[in-house]
PQR file with spaces between the fields and no chain letter, atoms N, CA, C, O and H, PARSE charges and radii, in Angstrom:
ATOM       1  N    MET     1     121.341  121.664  183.448 -0.4000 1.5000
ATOM       2  CA   MET     1     120.838  120.331  183.693 -0.0000 2.0000
ATOM       3  C    MET     1     119.364  120.427  184.088  0.5500 1.7000
ATOM       4  O    MET     1     118.989  121.253  184.920 -0.5500 1.4000
ATOM       5  N    ILE     2     118.554  119.596  183.500 -0.4000 1.5000
ATOM       6  CA   ILE     2     117.124  119.559  183.767 -0.0000 2.0000
ATOM       7  C    ILE     2     116.865  118.652  184.971  0.5500 1.7000
ATOM       8  O    ILE     2     117.353  117.523  185.020 -0.5500 1.4000
ATOM       9  H    ILE     2     118.859  118.925  182.824  0.4000 1.0000
ATOM      10  N    GLU     3     116.106  119.143  185.927 -0.4000 1.5000
ATOM      11  CA   GLU     3     115.736  118.332  187.086 -0.0000 2.0000
ATOM      12  C    GLU     3     114.465  117.551  186.772  0.5500 1.7000
ATOM      13  O    GLU     3     113.496  118.105  186.252 -0.5500 1.4000
ATOM      14  H    GLU     3     115.710  120.061  185.888  0.4000 1.0000
ATOM      15  N    MET     4     114.477  116.279  187.087 -0.4000 1.5000
ATOM      16  CA   MET     4     113.310  115.420  186.892 -0.0000 2.0000
ATOM      17  C    MET     4     112.956  114.768  188.216  0.5500 1.7000
ATOM      18  O    MET     4     113.826  114.538  189.057 -0.5500 1.4000
ATOM      19  H    MET     4     115.264  115.828  187.510  0.4000 1.0000
ATOM      20  N    THR     5     111.694  114.475  188.397 -0.4000 1.5000
ATOM      21  CA   THR     5     111.289  113.711  189.570 -0.0000 2.0000
ATOM      22  C    THR     5     111.693  112.254  189.356  0.5500 1.7000
ATOM      23  O    THR     5     112.016  111.847  188.239 -0.5500 1.4000
ATOM      24  H    THR     5     110.987  114.662  187.715  0.4000 1.0000
ATOM      25  N    TYR     6     111.673  111.483  190.422 -0.4000 1.5000
ATOM      26  CA   TYR     6     111.978  110.058  190.328 -0.0000 2.0000
ATOM      27  C    TYR     6     111.035  109.380  189.336  0.5500 1.7000
ATOM      28  O    TYR     6     111.467  108.568  188.518 -0.5500 1.4000
ATOM      29  H    TYR     6     111.411  111.813  191.329  0.4000 1.0000
ATOM      30  N    GLU     7     109.748  109.715  189.412 -0.4000 1.5000
ATOM      31  CA   GLU     7     108.754  109.091  188.539 -0.0000 2.0000
ATOM      32  C    GLU     7     109.014  109.432  187.071  0.5500 1.7000
ATOM      33  O    GLU     7     108.890  108.568  186.203 -0.5500 1.4000
ATOM      34  H    GLU     7     109.397  110.375  190.077  0.4000 1.0000
ATOM      35  N    GLU     8     109.373  110.689  186.789 -0.4000 1.5000
ATOM      36  CA   GLU     8     109.662  111.089  185.403 -0.0000 2.0000
ATOM      37  C    GLU     8     110.897  110.368  184.878  0.5500 1.7000
ATOM      38  O    GLU     8     110.914  109.881  183.748 -0.5500 1.4000
ATOM      39  H    GLU     8     109.474  111.391  187.494  0.4000 1.0000
ATOM      40  N    SER     9     111.912  110.308  185.700 -0.4000 1.5000
ATOM      41  CA   SER     9     113.142  109.631  185.304 -0.0000 2.0000
ATOM      42  C    SER     9     112.884  108.151  185.051  0.5500 1.7000
ATOM      43  O    SER     9     113.338  107.598  184.049 -0.5500 1.4000
ATOM      44  H    SER     9     111.899  110.704  186.618  0.4000 1.0000
ATOM      45  N    ALA    10     112.160  107.513  185.959 -0.4000 1.5000
ATOM      46  CA   ALA    10     111.852  106.092  185.806 -0.0000 2.0000
ATOM      47  C    ALA    10     111.036  105.854  184.542  0.5500 1.7000
ATOM      48  O    ALA    10     111.279  104.890  183.816 -0.5500 1.4000
ATOM      49  H    ALA    10     111.791  107.962  186.773  0.4000 1.0000
ATOM      50  N    GLN    11     110.082  106.717  184.279 -0.4000 1.5000
ATOM      51  CA   GLN    11     109.248  106.573  183.086 -0.0000 2.0000
ATOM      52  C    GLN    11     110.092  106.672  181.818  0.5500 1.7000
ATOM      53  O    GLN    11     109.898  105.891  180.886 -0.5500 1.4000
ATOM      54  H    GLN    11     109.884  107.500  184.869  0.4000 1.0000
ATOM      55  N    ARG    12     111.020  107.614  181.771 -0.4000 1.5000
ATOM      56  CA   ARG    12     111.901  107.751  180.597 -0.0000 2.0000
ATOM      57  C    ARG    12     112.832  106.549  180.454  0.5500 1.7000
ATOM      58  O    ARG    12     113.080  106.075  179.346 -0.5500 1.4000
ATOM      59  H    ARG    12     111.178  108.249  182.528  0.4000 1.0000
ATOM      60  N    GLU    13     113.345  106.061  181.589 -0.4000 1.5000
ATOM      61  CA   GLU    13     114.216  104.889  181.535 -0.0000 2.0000
ATOM      62  C    GLU    13     113.464  103.663  181.028  0.5500 1.7000
ATOM      63  O    GLU    13     113.994  102.897  180.224 -0.5500 1.4000
ATOM      64  H    GLU    13     113.143  106.447  182.489  0.4000 1.0000
ATOM      65  N    VAL    14     112.242  103.478  181.492 -0.4000 1.5000
ATOM      66  CA   VAL    14     111.434  102.338  181.050 -0.0000 2.0000
ATOM      67  C    VAL    14     111.167  102.443  179.551  0.5500 1.7000
ATOM      68  O    VAL    14     111.276  101.449  178.832 -0.5500 1.4000
ATOM      69  H    VAL    14     111.812  104.100  182.145  0.4000 1.0000
ATOM      70  N    ALA    15     110.823  103.626  179.079 -0.4000 1.5000
ATOM      71  CA   ALA    15     110.568  103.823  177.641 -0.0000 2.0000
ATOM      72  C    ALA    15     111.827  103.508  176.836  0.5500 1.7000
ATOM      73  O    ALA    15     111.759  102.832  175.810 -0.5500 1.4000
ATOM      74  H    ALA    15     110.734  104.433  179.663  0.4000 1.0000
ATOM      75  N    TRP    16     112.977  104.000  177.303 -0.4000 1.5000
ATOM      76  CA   TRP    16     114.230  103.727  176.599 -0.0000 2.0000
ATOM      77  C    TRP    16     114.523  102.238  176.595  0.5500 1.7000
ATOM      78  O    TRP    16     114.897  101.681  175.563 -0.5500 1.4000
ATOM      79  H    TRP    16     113.032  104.550  178.137  0.4000 1.0000
ATOM      80  N    TYR    17     114.356  101.584  177.748 -0.4000 1.5000
ATOM      81  CA   TYR    17     114.682  100.161  177.849 -0.0000 2.0000
ATOM      82  C    TYR    17     113.759   99.313  176.980  0.5500 1.7000
ATOM      83  O    TYR    17     114.198   98.322  176.396 -0.5500 1.4000
ATOM      84  H    TYR    17     114.052  102.036  178.587  0.4000 1.0000
ATOM      85  N    ARG    18     112.522   99.682  176.891 -0.4000 1.5000
ATOM      86  CA   ARG    18     111.609   98.921  176.026 -0.0000 2.0000
ATOM      87  C    ARG    18     112.068   98.941  174.575  0.5500 1.7000
ATOM      88  O    ARG    18     111.849   97.976  173.842 -0.5500 1.4000
ATOM      89  H    ARG    18     112.166  100.487  177.365  0.4000 1.0000
ATOM      90  N    GLN    19     112.694  100.016  174.158 -0.4000 1.5000
ATOM      91  CA   GLN    19     113.185  100.106  172.778 -0.0000 2.0000
ATOM      92  C    GLN    19     114.552   99.473  172.596  0.5500 1.7000
ATOM      93  O    GLN    19     114.856   98.969  171.515 -0.5500 1.4000
ATOM      94  H    GLN    19     112.872  100.800  174.752  0.4000 1.0000
ATOM      95  N    ASN    20     115.386   99.487  173.634 -0.4000 1.5000
ATOM      96  CA   ASN    20     116.780   99.089  173.481 -0.0000 2.0000
ATOM      97  C    ASN    20     117.228   97.902  174.310  0.5500 1.7000
ATOM      98  O    ASN    20     118.279   97.325  174.030 -0.5500 1.4000
ATOM      99  H    ASN    20     115.139   99.896  174.512  0.4000 1.0000
ATOM     100  N    GLY    21     116.462   97.519  175.321 -0.4000 1.5000
ATOM     101  CA   GLY    21     116.879   96.442  176.221 -0.0000 2.0000
ATOM     102  C    GLY    21     116.540   95.063  175.690  0.5500 1.7000
ATOM     103  O    GLY    21     115.770   94.910  174.742 -0.5500 1.4000
ATOM     104  H    GLY    21     115.608   97.988  175.548  0.4000 1.0000
ATOM     105  N    LYS    22     117.129   94.072  176.319 -0.4000 1.5000
ATOM     106  CA   LYS    22     116.944   92.686  175.882 -0.0000 2.0000
ATOM     107  C    LYS    22     115.950   91.889  176.723  0.5500 1.7000
ATOM     108  O    LYS    22     115.330   90.953  176.219 -0.5500 1.4000
ATOM     109  H    LYS    22     117.755   94.197  177.089  0.4000 1.0000
ATOM     110  N    TYR    23     115.790   92.246  177.999 -0.4000 1.5000
ATOM     111  CA   TYR    23     115.061   91.395  178.924 -0.0000 2.0000
ATOM     112  C    TYR    23     113.871   92.129  179.547  0.5500 1.7000
ATOM     113  O    TYR    23     114.055   92.916  180.476 -0.5500 1.4000
ATOM     114  H    TYR    23     116.294   93.006  178.409  0.4000 1.0000
ATOM     115  N    PRO    24     112.669   91.886  179.055 -0.5600 1.5000
ATOM     116  CA   PRO    24     111.485   92.577  179.588  0.2800 2.0000
ATOM     117  C    PRO    24     111.301   92.380  181.095  0.5500 1.7000
ATOM     118  O    PRO    24     110.745   93.251  181.765 -0.5500 1.4000
ATOM     119  N    HIS    25     111.758   91.250  181.633 -0.4000 1.5000
ATOM     120  CA   HIS    25     111.602   91.022  183.062 -0.0000 2.0000
ATOM     121  C    HIS    25     112.606   91.817  183.895  0.5500 1.7000
ATOM     122  O    HIS    25     112.634   91.680  185.118 -0.5500 1.4000
ATOM     123  H    HIS    25     112.209   90.543  181.089  0.4000 1.0000
ATOM     124  N    ARG    26     113.433   92.650  183.249 -0.4000 1.5000
ATOM     125  CA   ARG    26     114.297   93.585  183.981 -0.0000 2.0000
ATOM     126  C    ARG    26     113.494   94.805  184.440  0.5500 1.7000
ATOM     127  O    ARG    26     113.952   95.562  185.296 -0.5500 1.4000
ATOM     128  H    ARG    26     113.410   92.762  182.256  0.4000 1.0000
ATOM     129  N    LEU    27     112.307   94.997  183.878 -0.4000 1.5000
ATOM     130  CA   LEU    27     111.417   96.070  184.302 -0.0000 2.0000
ATOM     131  C    LEU    27     110.657   95.577  185.528  0.5500 1.7000
ATOM     132  O    LEU    27     109.936   94.581  185.467 -0.5500 1.4000
ATOM     133  H    LEU    27     111.935   94.382  183.182  0.4000 1.0000
ATOM     134  N    VAL    28     110.829   96.282  186.635 -0.4000 1.5000
ATOM     135  CA   VAL    28     110.212   95.887  187.903 -0.0000 2.0000
ATOM     136  C    VAL    28     109.482   97.085  188.501  0.5500 1.7000
ATOM     137  O    VAL    28     109.592   98.205  188.002 -0.5500 1.4000
ATOM     138  H    VAL    28     111.415   97.091  186.684  0.4000 1.0000
ATOM     139  N    ARG    29     108.742   96.840  189.569 -0.4000 1.5000
ATOM     140  CA   ARG    29     108.008   97.918  190.252 -0.0000 2.0000
ATOM     141  C    ARG    29     108.549   98.090  191.662  0.5500 1.7000
ATOM     142  O    ARG    29     108.922   97.124  192.329 -0.5500 1.4000
ATOM     143  H    ARG    29     108.652   95.930  189.974  0.4000 1.0000
ATOM     144  N    ASP    30     108.583   99.347  192.100 -0.4000 1.5000
ATOM     145  CA   ASP    30     109.011   99.610  193.469 -0.0000 2.0000
ATOM     146  C    ASP    30     107.829   99.470  194.417  0.5500 1.7000
ATOM     147  O    ASP    30     106.738   99.086  193.994 -0.5500 1.4000
ATOM     148  H    ASP    30     108.280  100.131  191.559  0.4000 1.0000
ATOM     149  N    SER    31     108.031   99.774  195.679 -0.4000 1.5000
ATOM     150  CA   SER    31     106.979   99.590  196.678 -0.0000 2.0000
ATOM     151  C    SER    31     105.781  100.514  196.463  0.5500 1.7000
ATOM     152  O    SER    31     104.694  100.244  196.974 -0.5500 1.4000
ATOM     153  H    SER    31     108.917  100.085  196.022  0.4000 1.0000
ATOM     154  N    LYS    32     105.970  101.602  195.708 -0.4000 1.5000
ATOM     155  CA   LYS    32     104.865  102.522  195.408 -0.0000 2.0000
ATOM     156  C    LYS    32     104.167  102.169  194.095  0.5500 1.7000
ATOM     157  O    LYS    32     103.190  102.811  193.711 -0.5500 1.4000
ATOM     158  H    LYS    32     106.852  101.821  195.293  0.4000 1.0000
ATOM     159  N    GLY    33     104.674  101.150  193.416 -0.4000 1.5000
ATOM     160  CA   GLY    33     104.070  100.734  192.160 -0.0000 2.0000
ATOM     161  C    GLY    33     104.656  101.390  190.929  0.5500 1.7000
ATOM     162  O    GLY    33     104.160  101.176  189.822 -0.5500 1.4000
ATOM     163  H    GLY    33     105.468  100.628  193.728  0.4000 1.0000
ATOM     164  N    VAL    34     105.715  102.194  191.099 -0.4000 1.5000
ATOM     165  CA   VAL    34     106.355  102.860  189.967 -0.0000 2.0000
ATOM     166  C    VAL    34     107.255  101.853  189.255  0.5500 1.7000
ATOM     167  O    VAL    34     108.096  101.210  189.884 -0.5500 1.4000
ATOM     168  H    VAL    34     106.117  102.368  191.998  0.4000 1.0000
ATOM     169  N    GLN    35     107.074  101.720  187.955 -0.4000 1.5000
ATOM     170  CA   GLN    35     107.899  100.789  187.176 -0.0000 2.0000
ATOM     171  C    GLN    35     109.241  101.447  186.872  0.5500 1.7000
ATOM     172  O    GLN    35     109.300  102.625  186.520 -0.5500 1.4000
ATOM     173  H    GLN    35     106.391  102.243  187.444  0.4000 1.0000
ATOM     174  N    TYR    36     110.314  100.678  187.009 -0.4000 1.5000
ATOM     175  CA   TYR    36     111.654  101.178  186.730 -0.0000 2.0000
ATOM     176  C    TYR    36     112.507  100.051  186.164  0.5500 1.7000
ATOM     177  O    TYR    36     112.104   98.888  186.172 -0.5500 1.4000
ATOM     178  H    TYR    36     110.267   99.721  187.295  0.4000 1.0000
ATOM     179  N    VAL    37     113.699  100.412  185.671 -0.4000 1.5000
ATOM     180  CA   VAL    37     114.639   99.437  185.126 -0.0000 2.0000
ATOM     181  C    VAL    37     115.599   99.049  186.240  0.5500 1.7000
ATOM     182  O    VAL    37     116.239   99.912  186.841 -0.5500 1.4000
ATOM     183  H    VAL    37     114.026  101.356  185.665  0.4000 1.0000
ATOM     184  N    MET    38     115.703   97.754  186.517 -0.4000 1.5000
ATOM     185  CA   MET    38     116.628   97.268  187.537 -0.0000 2.0000
ATOM     186  C    MET    38     118.046   97.668  187.135  0.5500 1.7000
ATOM     187  O    MET    38     118.448   97.465  185.989 -0.5500 1.4000
ATOM     188  H    MET    38     115.184   97.052  186.029  0.4000 1.0000
ATOM     189  N    GLY    39     118.799   98.231  188.068 -0.4000 1.5000
ATOM     190  CA   GLY    39     120.164   98.693  187.799 -0.0000 2.0000
ATOM     191  C    GLY    39     121.118   97.572  187.418  0.5500 1.7000
ATOM     192  O    GLY    39     120.879   96.403  187.722 -0.5500 1.4000
ATOM     193  H    GLY    39     118.473   98.396  188.999  0.4000 1.0000
ATOM     194  N    ASP    40     122.204   97.947  186.748 -0.4000 1.5000
ATOM     195  CA   ASP    40     123.182   96.968  186.278 -0.0000 2.0000
ATOM     196  C    ASP    40     123.719   96.092  187.406  0.5500 1.7000
ATOM     197  O    ASP    40     123.787   94.871  187.263 -0.5500 1.4000
ATOM     198  H    ASP    40     122.398   98.896  186.501  0.4000 1.0000
ATOM     199  N    TRP    41     124.101   96.706  188.527 -0.4000 1.5000
ATOM     200  CA   TRP    41     124.691   95.933  189.616 -0.0000 2.0000
ATOM     201  C    TRP    41     123.711   94.879  190.114  0.5500 1.7000
ATOM     202  O    TRP    41     124.068   93.708  190.246 -0.5500 1.4000
ATOM     203  H    TRP    41     124.046   97.697  188.643  0.4000 1.0000
ATOM     204  N    SER    42     122.489   95.285  190.387 -0.4000 1.5000
ATOM     205  CA   SER    42     121.492   94.338  190.897 -0.0000 2.0000
ATOM     206  C    SER    42     121.166   93.265  189.874  0.5500 1.7000
ATOM     207  O    SER    42     121.090   92.083  190.207 -0.5500 1.4000
ATOM     208  H    SER    42     122.199   96.236  190.280  0.4000 1.0000
ATOM     209  N    TRP    43     120.974   93.679  188.628 -0.4000 1.5000
ATOM     210  CA   TRP    43     120.627   92.728  187.569 -0.0000 2.0000
ATOM     211  C    TRP    43     121.739   91.700  187.377  0.5500 1.7000
ATOM     212  O    TRP    43     121.481   90.497  187.363 -0.5500 1.4000
ATOM     213  H    TRP    43     121.036   94.640  188.358  0.4000 1.0000
ATOM     214  N    ASN    44     122.975   92.175  187.230 -0.4000 1.5000
ATOM     215  CA   ASN    44     124.081   91.258  186.953 -0.0000 2.0000
ATOM     216  C    ASN    44     124.444   90.419  188.165  0.5500 1.7000
ATOM     217  O    ASN    44     124.956   89.310  188.011 -0.5500 1.4000
ATOM     218  H    ASN    44     123.185   93.153  187.241  0.4000 1.0000
ATOM     219  N    ARG    45     124.191   90.917  189.361 -0.4000 1.5000
ATOM     220  CA   ARG    45     124.426   90.118  190.558 -0.0000 2.0000
ATOM     221  C    ARG    45     123.445   88.949  190.608  0.5500 1.7000
ATOM     222  O    ARG    45     123.805   87.856  191.045 -0.5500 1.4000
ATOM     223  H    ARG    45     123.775   91.817  189.486  0.4000 1.0000
ATOM     224  N    ARG    46     122.227   89.170  190.170 -0.4000 1.5000
ATOM     225  CA   ARG    46     121.230   88.091  190.131 -0.0000 2.0000
ATOM     226  C    ARG    46     121.544   87.060  189.060  0.5500 1.7000
ATOM     227  O    ARG    46     121.141   85.901  189.169 -0.5500 1.4000
ATOM     228  H    ARG    46     121.935   90.058  189.815  0.4000 1.0000
ATOM     229  N    HIS    47     122.250   87.472  188.046 -0.4000 1.5000
ATOM     230  CA   HIS    47     122.499   86.599  186.900 -0.0000 2.0000
ATOM     231  C    HIS    47     123.970   86.227  186.780  0.5500 1.7000
ATOM     232  O    HIS    47     124.556   86.279  185.699 -0.5500 1.4000
ATOM     233  H    HIS    47     122.577   88.413  187.959  0.4000 1.0000
ATOM     234  N    ARG    48     124.550   85.855  187.907 -0.4000 1.5000
ATOM     235  CA   ARG    48     125.942   85.418  187.919 -0.0000 2.0000
ATOM     236  C    ARG    48     126.008   83.949  188.314  0.5500 1.7000
ATOM     237  O    ARG    48     125.040   83.416  188.856 -0.5500 1.4000
ATOM     238  H    ARG    48     124.075   85.813  188.785  0.4000 1.0000
ATOM     239  N    PRO    49     127.126   83.287  188.055 -0.5600 1.5000
ATOM     240  CA   PRO    49     127.266   81.900  188.478  0.2800 2.0000
ATOM     241  C    PRO    49     127.191   81.795  189.995  0.5500 1.7000
ATOM     242  O    PRO    49     127.692   82.668  190.704 -0.5500 1.4000
ATOM     243  N    CYS    50     126.590   80.770  190.478 -0.4000 1.5000
ATOM     244  CA   CYS    50     126.458   80.560  191.921 -0.0000 2.0000
ATOM     245  C    CYS    50     126.845   79.115  192.227  0.5500 1.7000
ATOM     246  O    CYS    50     125.992   78.229  192.182 -0.5500 1.4000
ATOM     247  H    CYS    50     126.182   80.061  189.902  0.4000 1.0000
ATOM     248  N    PRO    51     128.120   78.865  192.538 -0.5600 1.5000
ATOM     249  CA   PRO    51     128.571   77.488  192.736  0.2800 2.0000
ATOM     250  C    PRO    51     127.992   76.814  193.986  0.5500 1.7000
ATOM     251  O    PRO    51     127.955   75.586  194.064 -0.5500 1.4000
ATOM     252  N    ASN    52     127.542   77.609  194.963 -0.4000 1.5000
ATOM     253  CA   ASN    52     127.071   77.029  196.220 -0.0000 2.0000
ATOM     254  C    ASN    52     125.556   77.023  196.361  0.5500 1.7000
ATOM     255  O    ASN    52     125.039   76.814  197.459 -0.5500 1.4000
ATOM     256  H    ASN    52     127.572   78.606  194.900  0.4000 1.0000
ATOM     257  N    CYS    53     124.846   77.246  195.277 -0.4000 1.5000
ATOM     258  CA   CYS    53     123.390   77.220  195.375 -0.0000 2.0000
ATOM     259  C    CYS    53     122.809   76.460  194.181  0.5500 1.7000
ATOM     260  O    CYS    53     123.534   76.101  193.253 -0.5500 1.4000
ATOM     261  H    CYS    53     125.266   77.415  194.385  0.4000 1.0000
ATOM     262  N    ASN    54     121.551   76.229  194.212 -0.4000 1.5000
ATOM     263  CA   ASN    54     120.903   75.448  193.158 -0.0000 2.0000
ATOM     264  C    ASN    54     120.452   76.301  191.978  0.5500 1.7000
ATOM     265  O    ASN    54     119.828   75.795  191.046 -0.5500 1.4000
ATOM     266  H    ASN    54     120.962   76.520  194.966  0.4000 1.0000
ATOM     267  N    ARG    55     120.768   77.593  192.018 -0.4000 1.5000
ATOM     268  CA   ARG    55     120.357   78.484  190.935 -0.0000 2.0000
ATOM     269  C    ARG    55     121.228   78.222  189.703  0.5500 1.7000
ATOM     270  O    ARG    55     122.455   78.261  189.798 -0.5500 1.4000
ATOM     271  H    ARG    55     121.275   78.004  192.775  0.4000 1.0000
ATOM     272  N    PRO    56     120.616   77.958  188.562 -0.5600 1.5000
ATOM     273  CA   PRO    56     121.425   77.713  187.363  0.2800 2.0000
ATOM     274  C    PRO    56     122.051   79.008  186.856  0.5500 1.7000
ATOM     275  O    PRO    56     121.514   80.096  187.062 -0.5500 1.4000
ATOM     276  N    TYR    57     123.185   78.872  186.194 -0.4000 1.5000
ATOM     277  CA   TYR    57     123.833   80.030  185.585 -0.0000 2.0000
ATOM     278  C    TYR    57     122.998   80.509  184.412  0.5500 1.7000
ATOM     279  O    TYR    57     122.462   79.704  183.651 -0.5500 1.4000
ATOM     280  H    TYR    57     123.621   77.987  186.026  0.4000 1.0000
ATOM     281  N    THR    58     122.893   81.800  184.271 -0.4000 1.5000
ATOM     282  CA   THR    58     122.166   82.360  183.141 -0.0000 2.0000
ATOM     283  C    THR    58     123.057   83.356  182.417  0.5500 1.7000
ATOM     284  O    THR    58     123.933   83.972  183.024 -0.5500 1.4000
ATOM     285  H    THR    58     123.329   82.454  184.889  0.4000 1.0000
ATOM     286  N    THR    59     122.840   83.506  181.164 -0.4000 1.5000
ATOM     287  CA   THR    59     123.652   84.434  180.366 -0.0000 2.0000
ATOM     288  C    THR    59     122.963   85.787  180.205  0.5500 1.7000
ATOM     289  O    THR    59     123.335   86.564  179.326 -0.5500 1.4000
ATOM     290  H    THR    59     122.128   83.005  180.671  0.4000 1.0000
ATOM     291  N    GLU    60     121.989   86.074  181.021 -0.4000 1.5000
ATOM     292  CA   GLU    60     121.237   87.320  180.907 -0.0000 2.0000
ATOM     293  C    GLU    60     121.956   88.497  181.550  0.5500 1.7000
ATOM     294  O    GLU    60     121.318   89.351  182.165 -0.5500 1.4000
ATOM     295  H    GLU    60     121.687   85.443  181.736  0.4000 1.0000
ATOM     296  N    ARG    61     123.254   88.550  181.417 -0.4000 1.5000
ATOM     297  CA   ARG    61     124.015   89.684  181.943 -0.0000 2.0000
ATOM     298  C    ARG    61     123.948   90.809  180.916  0.5500 1.7000
ATOM     299  O    ARG    61     123.946   90.573  179.708 -0.5500 1.4000
ATOM     300  H    ARG    61     123.773   87.856  180.917  0.4000 1.0000
ATOM     301  N    GLU    62     123.894   92.039  181.426 -0.4000 1.5000
ATOM     302  CA   GLU    62     123.717   93.179  180.528 -0.0000 2.0000
ATOM     303  C    GLU    62     124.187   94.448  181.248  0.5500 1.7000
ATOM     304  O    GLU    62     123.884   94.641  182.425 -0.5500 1.4000
ATOM     305  H    GLU    62     123.895   92.231  182.407  0.4000 1.0000
ATOM     306  N    VAL    63     124.914   95.298  180.554 -0.4000 1.5000
ATOM     307  CA   VAL    63     125.317   96.603  181.072 -0.0000 2.0000
ATOM     308  C    VAL    63     124.684   97.655  180.172  0.5500 1.7000
ATOM     309  O    VAL    63     125.041   97.777  179.000 -0.5500 1.4000
ATOM     310  H    VAL    63     125.160   95.141  179.597  0.4000 1.0000
ATOM     311  N    ILE    64     123.739   98.415  180.728 -0.4000 1.5000
ATOM     312  CA   ILE    64     123.013   99.400  179.919 -0.0000 2.0000
ATOM     313  C    ILE    64     122.956  100.788  180.551  0.5500 1.7000
ATOM     314  O    ILE    64     122.586  101.756  179.885 -0.5500 1.4000
ATOM     315  H    ILE    64     123.449   98.315  181.680  0.4000 1.0000
ATOM     316  N    GLU    65     123.317  100.894  181.825 -0.4000 1.5000
ATOM     317  CA   GLU    65     123.149  102.177  182.506 -0.0000 2.0000
ATOM     318  C    GLU    65     123.855  103.347  181.822  0.5500 1.7000
ATOM     319  O    GLU    65     123.238  104.403  181.679 -0.5500 1.4000
ATOM     320  H    GLU    65     123.617  100.108  182.366  0.4000 1.0000
ATOM     321  N    PRO    66     125.120  103.219  181.387 -0.5600 1.5000
ATOM     322  CA   PRO    66     125.765  104.377  180.749  0.2800 2.0000
ATOM     323  C    PRO    66     125.028  104.864  179.493  0.5500 1.7000
ATOM     324  O    PRO    66     124.817  106.064  179.319 -0.5500 1.4000
ATOM     325  N    GLN    67     124.640  103.930  178.625 -0.4000 1.5000
ATOM     326  CA   GLN    67     123.942  104.308  177.398 -0.0000 2.0000
ATOM     327  C    GLN    67     122.564  104.900  177.705  0.5500 1.7000
ATOM     328  O    GLN    67     122.157  105.895  177.106 -0.5500 1.4000
ATOM     329  H    GLN    67     124.812  102.954  178.766  0.4000 1.0000
ATOM     330  N    MET    68     121.858  104.276  178.642 -0.4000 1.5000
ATOM     331  CA   MET    68     120.514  104.720  178.983 -0.0000 2.0000
ATOM     332  C    MET    68     120.556  106.117  179.596  0.5500 1.7000
ATOM     333  O    MET    68     119.771  106.984  179.212 -0.5500 1.4000
ATOM     334  H    MET    68     122.189  103.468  179.129  0.4000 1.0000
ATOM     335  N    ARG    69     121.460  106.339  180.540 -0.4000 1.5000
ATOM     336  CA   ARG    69     121.537  107.641  181.196 -0.0000 2.0000
ATOM     337  C    ARG    69     121.944  108.739  180.222  0.5500 1.7000
ATOM     338  O    ARG    69     121.436  109.858  180.301 -0.5500 1.4000
ATOM     339  H    ARG    69     122.097  105.634  180.852  0.4000 1.0000
ATOM     340  N    ALA    70     122.857  108.429  179.303 -0.4000 1.5000
ATOM     341  CA   ALA    70     123.259  109.418  178.297 -0.0000 2.0000
ATOM     342  C    ALA    70     122.081  109.773  177.389  0.5500 1.7000
ATOM     343  O    ALA    70     121.869  110.942  177.065 -0.5500 1.4000
ATOM     344  H    ALA    70     123.270  107.520  179.238  0.4000 1.0000
ATOM     345  N    ALA    71     121.329  108.772  176.987 -0.4000 1.5000
ATOM     346  CA   ALA    71     120.168  109.015  176.121 -0.0000 2.0000
ATOM     347  C    ALA    71     119.102  109.815  176.853  0.5500 1.7000
ATOM     348  O    ALA    71     118.508  110.723  176.271 -0.5500 1.4000
ATOM     349  H    ALA    71     121.500  107.823  177.250  0.4000 1.0000
ATOM     350  N    ILE    72     118.849  109.497  178.116 -0.4000 1.5000
ATOM     351  CA   ILE    72     117.840  110.208  178.915 -0.0000 2.0000
ATOM     352  C    ILE    72     118.268  111.660  179.106  0.5500 1.7000
ATOM     353  O    ILE    72     117.452  112.570  178.961 -0.5500 1.4000
ATOM     354  H    ILE    72     119.331  108.759  178.588  0.4000 1.0000
ATOM     355  N    ALA    73     119.536  111.882  179.429 -0.4000 1.5000
ATOM     356  CA   ALA    73     120.054  113.235  179.646 -0.0000 2.0000
ATOM     357  C    ALA    73     119.957  114.050  178.368  0.5500 1.7000
ATOM     358  O    ALA    73     119.593  115.225  178.410 -0.5500 1.4000
ATOM     359  H    ALA    73     120.199  111.142  179.546  0.4000 1.0000
ATOM     360  N    GLY    74     120.277  113.443  177.236 -0.4000 1.5000
ATOM     361  CA   GLY    74     120.194  114.139  175.951 -0.0000 2.0000
ATOM     362  C    GLY    74     118.774  114.533  175.608  0.5500 1.7000
ATOM     363  O    GLY    74     118.536  115.635  175.113 -0.5500 1.4000
ATOM     364  H    GLY    74     120.572  112.489  177.203  0.4000 1.0000
ATOM     365  N    ARG    75     117.828  113.646  175.864 -0.4000 1.5000
ATOM     366  CA   ARG    75     116.414  113.942  175.602 -0.0000 2.0000
ATOM     367  C    ARG    75     115.905  115.025  176.523  0.5500 1.7000
ATOM     368  O    ARG    75     115.122  115.878  176.105 -0.5500 1.4000
ATOM     369  H    ARG    75     118.021  112.751  176.265  0.4000 1.0000
ATOM     370  N    ALA    76     116.342  115.004  177.781 -0.4000 1.5000
ATOM     371  CA   ALA    76     115.877  116.006  178.751 -0.0000 2.0000
ATOM     372  C    ALA    76     116.372  117.396  178.363  0.5500 1.7000
ATOM     373  O    ALA    76     115.642  118.378  178.503 -0.5500 1.4000
ATOM     374  H    ALA    76     116.978  114.312  178.121  0.4000 1.0000
ATOM     375  N    GLU    77     117.608  117.480  177.876 -0.4000 1.5000
ATOM     376  CA   GLU    77     118.158  118.770  177.468 -0.0000 2.0000
ATOM     377  C    GLU    77     117.444  119.312  176.231  0.5500 1.7000
ATOM     378  O    GLU    77     117.301  120.525  176.074 -0.5500 1.4000
ATOM     379  H    GLU    77     118.200  116.683  177.762  0.4000 1.0000
ATOM     380  N    LYS    78     116.999  118.419  175.360 -0.4000 1.5000
ATOM     381  CA   LYS    78     116.288  118.835  174.162 -0.0000 2.0000
ATOM     382  C    LYS    78     114.837  119.187  174.455  0.5500 1.7000
ATOM     383  O    LYS    78     114.153  119.780  173.622 -0.5500 1.4000
ATOM     384  H    LYS    78     117.115  117.434  175.488  0.4000 1.0000
ATOM     385  N    GLY    79     114.373  118.818  175.646 -0.4000 1.5000
ATOM     386  CA   GLY    79     113.012  119.149  176.043 -0.0000 2.0000
ATOM     387  C    GLY    79     111.956  118.169  175.604  0.5500 1.7000
ATOM     388  O    GLY    79     110.773  118.509  175.585 -0.5500 1.4000
ATOM     389  H    GLY    79     114.929  118.336  176.323  0.4000 1.0000
ATOM     390  N    SER    80     112.350  116.954  175.247 -0.4000 1.5000
ATOM     391  CA   SER    80     111.347  115.947  174.853 -0.0000 2.0000
ATOM     392  C    SER    80     111.135  114.940  175.933  0.5500 1.7000
ATOM     393  O    SER    80     110.329  114.024  175.772 -0.5500 1.4000
ATOM     394  H    SER    80     113.311  116.677  175.262  0.4000 1.0000
């Protein structure tokens, strides 16, 4: 298994998501300014029905972590 820093991993995830993801606004920055892909749990929790609030329901639900992590791991093993 290839070890990557947080920044390297985030950079690869962002590159993968730009090619395969649906929602550009799922790319966010952390407190250090590193861009990363918001995780499935956080993303889908934000985009769920909310009967007790004024937030409208959105259909922007997406599960991508398994595919993204498999693709990143495969690329890391190949050395690209």
